[in-house]
N, C-alpha and C positions, 0 to 999 in steps of 0.2 A: 547488634545492639550494644550501645555504650553502657557499662555497668554503673557509672556514676550519674549520667544525665538521662537514662531511659532510652526508649526506642528512637532511632534515627530515620529520617525520611528521605527517600530519593524520588524524584519525579520522572516519569517516562512519558514522553509527548509523542505519540505515534501520529503519522500522516494518514493518508487513506489506507485503511486495513483491508488488504485483499488476502486471498488464499482460501483453503478448504473451510466450508460451513461446517459446524459441529452437528447441525440438525436441520429441521425443515424451515424454521424461521431464518430468514436472510437478512443479513446486515444490509445497510444501505448501499454499501459498496458492491456486494455481491448482487443485490437487487438491480444495481446499474448494469452489471454485466448481463444478467438475465434479460433486462429491458433492451440491451443492444442485440442480443441473439434472437429475441422475439420480434424485433422490428418496431419497437415502441418509441424509438427516437425519430426525429425528422430526418429526411434524406440528407439535408445539409446540417451537419452537427455544429453546435455552437463551439467558439474557440475557448474551451475551458481547460485549465492546467491545474495538476494537483501532484502531490507527493504521494508515493506508493510504498508500502511496506507489507511483507508477509506476516500474518498472524503468528505463524510458528516461531519466527525469530523476534517478535514482539514479546512472546512468552519467554524466550531465552534471555532477552535483554533485562527482563524483570528478575529473573533468577540471579543473573549476574550481578545486578544492582543490590539485591538482597544479601548477597554473600560476600561482596567486596567492601572492605572497611573503607576504602578510598571514595565509594560512592555516596556515602552518608552526606546528606545536605545538598547534593548535586542534582542538576537537571540534565536529561538526555533527550535528544531528538531521535526518534526511530523512523528512518527514511532509508529506502534502498539506494537512492542515488538521485539523479537529475529528475525533475518533475515530468510527467507524462501529460499530453493532451488527450482529450477525449477521443480525438481522430487517431492518436498513437495507440490507444486501447483498442479501438475498432479494427485498426490495421493488424494488431496482435492477434485478435479474435479470428479475423479472416484468413490470415496466414496459418494459424494453428488448427482450425476446424474446418477449412475448405468449405464444401457444400452445406454443411450444418450451420455455417454462418452467412448463409445467402442473404438474410434480412438485415445484417449489419451495414449500416451506412458506410460509404466509402469516401466521403468528401465533406469539406466544411465550406459554407458560403462565405466565411470570413478569411481574410488573409491570416494565416498563423502567426501569431505575435508572441514570441517566448518572453518578450519583456513583461508580459502580464504574469508570467510564472513567478511564484515565490520560491527562490532556491534555498533549501535547507541543508544542513550538512550533518552527517552522523559521526564526524571526525572525534568528537569527544567520547561517544560510546566505543569507538573502534580503538582509540588510544588508551583510555582508562581501563576498559573492561575487556579488551580483546573481542569485541562483537564484530560479527561479519554478517551482513544481511543477504537474502537470496535476491536475485535479480528481479526487477519489476516485472519482466516478461513472465518468468517462472510463477510469480505470484498471481498474475492475471490469469494465466492458463489454469492454475490450480482452483481459482474462484469459479471459473466456468465449468471445469470438470466436476466439482463438487456439487454444483446446481444440477448439471446434465445427468448426474448419476452413473 
């Protein structure tokens, strides 16, 4: 807090927040993982792309922004790296959970088109605050594990 001007604000803009759920109510992202595992998606997945970040490192980024004087008035994007497609997430689940992921679709009817993906960078958070995200794969698996119990 700046003693002469009052509180300072930093903005954290997370992408798709994956990772362990805190309770029985699921976020939209963990709900998506649950839907994939339960077979609620069509056999041919749509060509959807999104950034992923683990909820635990989003919390870490908030703490870093609150305690770093340089973060005052800054905006940070919380993303683990390159965007994932829905098919990428399905592949991660099938690889990590084997037979327990038998209902997860394994193909997309559309030709994958990474040009539809919006690429965001966490470089500012990494450079200014020393922030390091967890890999998207780890966050995806943690989402599924927290729902499966």
